[in-house]
Structures are given as structure tokens and as C-alpha cells.
C-alpha positions in Angstrom: -0.1 0.0 0.1 2.7 2.3 0.8 4.6 1.7 -2.6 1.2 2.4 -4.3 0.8 5.5 -2.4 4.3 6.7 -3.4 3.7 6.0 -6.8 0.2 7.5 -7.0 1.5 10.8 -5.2 4.6 11.1 -7.4 2.2 10.6 -10.5 -0.3 13.4 -9.6 2.9 15.6 -9.1 4.5 14.8 -12.4 1.2 15.0 -14.2 0.5 18.5 -12.9 3.9 19.5 -14.6 2.7 17.7 -17.8 -0.5 19.7 -17.5 1.6 23.0 -17.2 3.3 21.8 -20.4 0.0 21.1 -22.2 -1.5 24.5 -21.3 1.2 26.2 -23.8 -0.5 23.9 -26.4 -4.0 24.9 -25.4 -3.2 28.5 -25.4 -2.0 28.7 -29.0 -4.8 26.2 -30.2 -7.7 28.1 -28.0 -6.6 31.6 -29.5 -5.4 31.0 -33.3 -6.3 27.4 -34.1 -2.7 26.4 -34.5 -1.3 23.1 -33.2 2.2 23.9 -32.2 4.3 20.8 -32.4 7.4 22.9 -31.6 5.9 23.4 -27.9 8.4 20.9 -26.5 11.5 22.8 -27.8 10.1 25.9 -26.6 9.9 24.4 -23.1 13.5 23.3 -23.8 14.7 26.8 -24.5 13.0 28.3 -21.6 14.9 25.5 -19.2 18.2 26.5 -21.1 17.6 30.2 -20.3 17.0 29.7 -16.7 20.0 27.1 -16.2 22.1 29.7 -17.9 21.2 32.7 -15.7 21.0 30.3 -12.4 24.0 28.1 -12.9 26.2 29.3 -15.4 26.3 33.1 -14.4 25.4 32.4 -10.8 22.4 34.6 -10.5 19.9 34.1 -7.9 17.1 31.5 -8.8 13.9 34.1 -8.5 15.9 36.4 -10.8 17.0 33.6 -13.4 13.4 32.7 -13.5 12.0 36.2 -14.2 14.7 36.7 -16.8 13.8 33.2 -18.5 10.4 34.2 -18.6 11.1 37.4 -20.2 13.4 35.9 -22.9 10.5 33.2 -23.5 8.0 35.8 -24.0 10.2 37.7 -26.5 11.0 34.3 -28.4 7.4 33.4 -28.6 6.5 36.7 -30.2 9.6 36.6 -32.5 8.3 32.9 -33.9 4.7 34.4 -34.2 6.0 37.6 -36.1 8.7 36.0 -38.4 7.4 32.6 -38.9 3.8 32.1 -38.2 2.5 35.7 -39.1 3.5 35.5 -43.0 1.4 32.2 -42.7 -2.0 34.1 -42.2 -4.5 32.7 -44.7 -2.8 29.3 -45.2 -4.1 26.0 -44.5 -3.8 24.5 -41.0 -1.7 21.7 -42.4 0.7 24.1 -43.9 1.3 25.9 -40.3 1.5 22.4 -39.1 4.4 21.7 -41.3 6.2 24.8 -40.4 5.9 24.3 -36.7 7.5 20.8 -37.4 10.3 22.5 -39.1 10.8 24.9 -36.4 10.8 22.0 -33.9 14.0 20.9 -35.6 15.7 24.2 -36.0 15.1 25.2 -32.3 16.7 21.8 -31.7 19.7 22.7 -33.9 20.2 26.0 -32.4 20.1 24.6 -29.0 22.7 22.0 -29.7 25.1 24.9 -31.4 24.8 27.0 -28.2 24.8 24.9 -25.3 26.2 21.7 -27.0 25.9 18.1 -25.6 26.3 18.8 -22.1 23.7 17.8 -19.3 22.7 20.5 -16.9 20.7 20.7 -13.7 19.4 23.3 -11.6 21.4 23.8 -8.2 18.3 25.1 -6.2 14.6 25.2 -6.4 12.5 28.2 -7.4 11.6 28.2 -3.7 12.4 26.0 -0.7 9.9 23.6 0.7 10.3 20.5 2.7 9.7 17.2 1.3 6.4 15.7 2.2 6.0 12.4 4.1 2.6 10.6 4.3 3.2 7.5 5.9 5.9 5.6 4.2 5.5 7.4 1.3 8.0 10.6 0.6 7.2 13.4 -1.8 10.7 15.1 -2.9 10.8 19.0 -2.6 11.1 19.3 -6.3 7.8 17.5 -7.0 5.8 19.4 -4.6 7.2 22.9 -6.3 6.4 21.7 -9.6 2.8 20.9 -8.4 2.1 24.2 -6.6 3.5 26.2 -9.7 1.3 24.1 -12.1 -1.9 24.8 -10.2 -1.1 28.6 -9.6 -0.3 29.1 -13.3 -3.4 27.1 -14.1 -5.7 29.2 -12.1 -4.1 32.5 -13.4 -4.5 31.7 -16.8 -8.2 30.4 -16.4 -8.9 33.7 -14.8 -7.1 35.6 -17.5 -9.2 34.0 -20.3 -12.3 33.9 -18.2 -12.4 37.6 -16.9 -9.9 39.9 -18.9 -10.7 41.7 -22.1 -7.7 40.3 -23.7 -8.5 36.9 -22.6 -12.1 37.2 -23.9 -10.8 38.5 -27.1 -8.3 35.6 -27.6 -11.5 33.2 -27.0 -13.5 35.4 -29.6 -10.7 35.5 -32.2 -10.3 31.3 -31.9 -14.1 31.1 -32.4 -14.5 33.0 -35.4 -11.7 35.3 -36.6 -13.5 37.5 -39.0 -16.4 38.1 -36.9 -13.9 38.9 -34.0 -12.1 41.4 -36.1 -15.4 43.2 -37.4 -16.3 43.7 -33.8 -12.9 45.7 -33.4 -10.8 43.1 -32.0 -7.1 43.6 -33.1 -6.5 39.9 -34.4 -2.8 40.2 -35.1 -2.1 41.6 -31.7 -4.2 38.7 -30.2 -2.2 36.1 -32.0 1.1 38.0 -30.8 -0.2 38.0 -27.1 -1.3 34.1 -27.6 2.4 33.4 -28.4 3.9 35.6 -25.8 1.8 33.7 -23.5 2.7 30.2 -24.6 6.4 31.2 -24.5 5.9 32.2 -20.9 4.0 29.1 -19.7 6.4 26.6 -21.8 9.4 28.4 -20.0 7.6 27.8 -16.6 7.2 24.2 -17.5 10.5 23.8 -19.0 12.3 25.2 -16.0 10.2 23.2 -13.5 10.7 20.0 -15.7 14.4 20.8 -15.4 14.3 21.0 -11.7 12.6 17.6 -11.4 15.1 15.9 -13.9 17.9 17.3 -15.9 18.3 19.8 -19.0 20.0 18.7 -22.4 19.1 19.3 -26.1 16.8 16.1 -26.2 14.5 17.8 -23.5 12.3 18.9 -26.4 10.9 15.3 -26.6 8.8 16.0 -23.5 6.5 17.7 -26.0 5.8 14.3 -27.2 4.8 13.2 -23.6 2.7 16.3 -23.6 0.7 15.6 -26.6 -1.3 12.8 -25.2 -2.1 15.1 -22.2 -3.6 17.7 -24.7 -5.6 15.1 -26.8 -6.9 13.4 -23.5 -8.2 16.7 -21.8 -9.4 18.5 -24.8 -7.6 21.0 -27.1 -9.2 24.0 -25.7 -9.7 23.3 -22.0 -7.3 24.4 -19.4 -9.1 22.0 -16.9 -8.8 19.4 -19.4 -4.7 20.2 -19.6 -4.4 19.7 -15.8 -6.8 16.8 -15.4 -5.2 14.9 -18.4 -1.9 15.7 -17.0 -2.6 14.0 -13.7 -4.3 11.0 -15.4 -1.2 10.6 -17.6 1.1 11.2 -14.9 -0.4 8.7 -12.6 -1.0 5.8 -15.2 2.7 6.2 -16.3 4.0 5.9 -12.7 1.6 2.9 -11.8 2.6 1.1 -15.0 6.2 1.8 -14.5 6.2 0.7 -10.9 4.1 -2.4 -11.3 4.5 -3.5 -15.0 8.1 -2.5 -15.9 9.3 -5.7 -14.4 7.4 -7.7 -16.9 6.9 -5.6 -19.7 10.1 -3.3 -20.2 9.3 0.1 -21.5 5.4 -0.3 -21.0 5.5 2.9 -19.1 6.6 4.9 -22.1 3.7 3.9 -24.2 1.0 4.1 -21.6 0.1 7.8 -22.4 -0.4 7.0 -26.2 -2.5 4.0 -25.3 -4.7 6.2 -23.4 -4.8 8.8 -26.2 -5.9 6.3 -28.4 -8.5 5.2 -26.5 -9.7 8.7 -25.9 -9.7 9.5 -29.7 -11.7 6.2 -30.3 -14.4 7.0 -27.7 -14.5 10.8 -27.6 -12.3 12.6 -30.4 -12.6 16.1 -28.9 -11.2 14.9 -25.5 -12.9 14.6 -22.2 -13.3 18.5 -21.7 -13.0 19.4 -25.3 -15.5 21.4 -27.3 -17.5 19.7 -30.1 -17.8 22.0 -33.0 -20.8 21.9 -35.4 -20.5 23.4 -38.9 -23.8 24.3 -40.6 -23.8 23.7 -44.5 
């Protein structure tokens, strides 16, 4: 029972961070209808920004975190302005292929700048004690990841639900032409969505880096986040968090109990869940079913 509790609680914390990563996907899709396959690489770049300021330059972690978010916001805006914006009016498939190319460009650029070395953060974003529940012990970095993920989720949910810019983003995603006719500055909204996605991906990358290590292959976490997005729904922040926790828990439980008999089964568990959800509910558990009138 203690072993199960250890795996279950660890899975919740890891899943919350997966959900944090999925939020960046949701922001882009919710505001512009673009499925950004380079999101994992954006998380990786944010983590490298943070570890550069914190470890290589020796600056305080809180300052490194803020500066990393600023650079990530700039990166998101530059990507939107130079790469995505010129594709306005093109098919979603064309934009999707561009994000695939962007994924490899970012990974290659990261390899050129930071090399093959593996990095890790020397301190957490803030200090907390590890949590003991019975014989189960939850490490400090897992607790930090869970807290940051939930806080960011609440902030973004409030932003999209109650602020003018957030509501404008939702309106633009629903009907771009109608939103523009109502006075919404669509291009500005697209830029804001990529800035927010850059910031949220950097937060996710930094937290993930605190829980594991950072190297040029870290962008592959985007593939682990993909089942979370599909499971929860492409337009739902709640779905991102719930989906992340479900994927995290099933991953740790399958790894803890089945890897001894089925080596590597933990790695494919999220994709099995994704396929099941696509078969049963293609829009995800919390996704919005769209009906087109002919």
C-alpha cells in the first residue's frame, strides 16, 4: 500500500507538470487554432535560459526565473511575427508543417549554443520541505512543480475568463473574421497568445528541469505532453491539468508495477490512453465539439 501511495502521489505531481506543459498547447490552439508541435522545444529553450542565468552566471534563482520568462516571451513573439504571421490565410496543415520545421531548427540551435552537456538546477524556485505521508515521501522538487502548475493554471483560467484580452483571444479562436469586425485587433491577439505560450512553456521547462535534467533532447517532452492535450481537450485548461494528472499517475503506476514484466510499457501508456480517448471521444474529455452548418 505504501508503494502504491508513493507511485500515486508522485504521479499526481509529475502529471501536474505535464498539464503545465500542455497549457501552452491549449493557449495557442484556443486563440489561433494552430497546433504547435514545436512546443516541447520551446519548453527546452526556457529551461536552458533559466539554467544559464542560475548556474552558468550564478544569479539568484528568482532573478534567473524572471529573466528566463522575459526571454521566452520575446522568443514566442519573434516566432509568431517572423514565422507564423506570414502564413496568415494558409491552411492549418501548412502551418502545422512549419511548426515541425521549427521544432528541428530550435533543437539544432540549442545544440549549437549549449552543446551536448547535461545541466541541472542547483536550487529550487523556492524552498519547501519534502512531504511524508505514511511511508511515502514526496521530494521537494515535486511539491514545487505541483504548486507552480496549479497556480499558473488558476491565473490563466482567470485571464481567459475575465479579462478583456483573454475574452478577445477566445472570440478570435471561435470566429476570426467576426472578432475583427467587432473591433478585436486580431494580429495583436495572435502575438499575445504566442507570448503567453512562450512564458507558460518556459515555466514548464524550468520546473521539469528541476525535477530531472536539461539537455538538447529535452524537447521530446513535447511528445509526452501530446497525449495530455488530446486526453483533456485542445481548448480546455481544466482538461490540460486533469489529463496531465491522469497521464502522470498511469505512467508511474504502470512503470512501478509492469516494467518488471513489460520493459518500457511505461513509455507507451500515455499513447494507449490517447488512442482510447480518440476512439471514444475525439474532442477529448473536456473538449468542445464543433458543429458546422452547411
